[in-house]
C-alpha positions, 0 to 999 in steps of 0.5 A, a space after each residue: 500499499 506504502 507503494 501504491 501510495 508514493 508518485 513514481 520518481 524519475 529516474 537518476 540523472 534523466 531531467 524533467 520537464 521544463 515546465 518553464 518553457 513551455 508555459 513560455 511557448 503556450 502565454 507567447 503564443 496566445 499574446 500574439 495572437 490576442 494582440 494581434 486581434 486587439 489591434 486590427 479587429 475589436 480596435 477600430 469598434 473600440 469606443 467612442 468611436 473616430 469622429 472627432 480628432 479627441 475620439 480618435 485618440 481615446 480610441 487609439 489609448 484604448 487599444 494601446 492600453 488593452 494591448 500591453 493588457 492582454 499579454 498580462 492577463 493571458 500570462 496569468 490565466 495560461 501559469 494558472 490552467 497550466 497547475 490545474 491539468 500539470 501538477 493538478 493531484 493524482 489519485 493516491 498520490 498523497 505527496 508533498 510537492 519539493 519545496 520553493 524557496 523563491 526563483 530570483 530570476 523569475 522575480 526579477 523579469 517580473 518586477 522589471 516588466 511590470 515596472 517597465 509597463 506602469 512606466 510607460 503607461 505614465 509617460 505617454 499619460 503625461 505626453 498627452 496632457 501637453 497634446 492634442 490626447 487631452 483636449 477632448 476634457 475640461 481643461 477649466 480657462 487656461 486650458 494648457 493644450 490650446 489648437 489656434 491661440 486666442 480665437 476671436 468671439 466676433 466673428 467666425 470664417 471656415 478654418 479658424 476656431 469655433 466658439 460654442 459656448 456650452 450653458 448647463 442647467 437642470 435639466 438641459 442643454 443650451 449653447 450660445 454661439 458669441 461669434 455669430 451674434 451670442 443666439 442661444 439655442 437648444 441645437 449643437 450644430 458642430 462645422 466639419 473638419 474645424 477646431 471646436 472650443 467649448 467653454 462649458 459652465 453651469 447657471 445652476 448646480 454642477 453638471 456634466 458635457 459629455 458628447 459620447 461621440 465627440 470624446 469630449 467630457 468636461 466639468 459645467 460647474 457655475 462660475 466656472 469656463 471650462 474649456 475643451 478642444 476636438 474637430 469632428 471629422 465625419 458627420 454624422 449625430 452625436 449624443 450629450 448627457 449630463 454626467 453629475 447627477 444634478 437633480 431628481 430628473 438629470 436621467 432625462 438631461 441629454 439631446 443630440 447634436 449633429 456635425 453638417 458640412 461647412 456650407 450647410 453650418 453657416 446657413 444653419 447659423 446665418 438663419 437660426 441667428 435672425 429668427 432668434 434675434 428678437 430674443 438674443 436682445 433680450 439676453 444678457 451680454 455674453 460672457 464666459 459665467 454668469 451669475 445665478 442669481 440674475 440669470 433665471 430673471 432671463 429663464 422666463 416667459 418668451 425666452 423660455 418659449 422659443 428657445 423650446 426650452 421645457 426645464 425647471 429653469 433651476 428649479 426641481 419641477 419641470 413642466 412635464 412632472 406629473 407632480 406639482 408642488 
């Protein structure tokens, strides 16, 4: 019985299987296949897409991190699976395995490899903040990355940077175009292949301007002008949502925008400026931020109706709410 319970020992002078080489070969093949699939097959479909310059750069960043992390994840899975299959306890084998005190080479490779990956990502992230990679995020009133230098808020011509002020309020977004007389509308229209500067602010509580397909996400804080840049490269529709919990109807605070050709945008801007001219006169003068205690006076009566606003204007009960105070 004692002989049955013991595992057979390798013959004298006979080397055991080289488990490390087996694990490495299995891992390197799977890692190569996984990285090729991620980069060429999955990569082009990763969010947020390639509608704008910032969105495409974010997609590339996600693709890069996926390619770097996949081999690490696969190494853990391969080692775990190999251990389950090769080193599992056989029936009748109650012997202890050989003691392991450590393996300096494996430990050094693991520490050096993971350190290189982490530091490389840190360098990549830091450089991205100083280049257009970080332009889609709100950078405050003094952005690090500015693709066009000083931007005029009095006029716009194709080739220059378009200014769009995003005004968040419970529970709608409105948009002012200072280069077209400062009209305000609930429609967000952008020209293709033109740099856009978003000036994001709020007139009540903290909101979050998140134009998903544009790769733009910036906090909307009262009294703060949060600047973000992007360059739309493809025409189409995109979704805008509030990304900060801002009250009872936060989940319903969304709308849609469009990227159109330059000629179509110029026609829309000119027509909207004319149709809203009487309302624009009632609005406060264009500014980077607005006083929340003064703005509600402009958010009532004909202004609200002409702009198509059905928000609470800073309150908690929009008109469509069946429960009113």
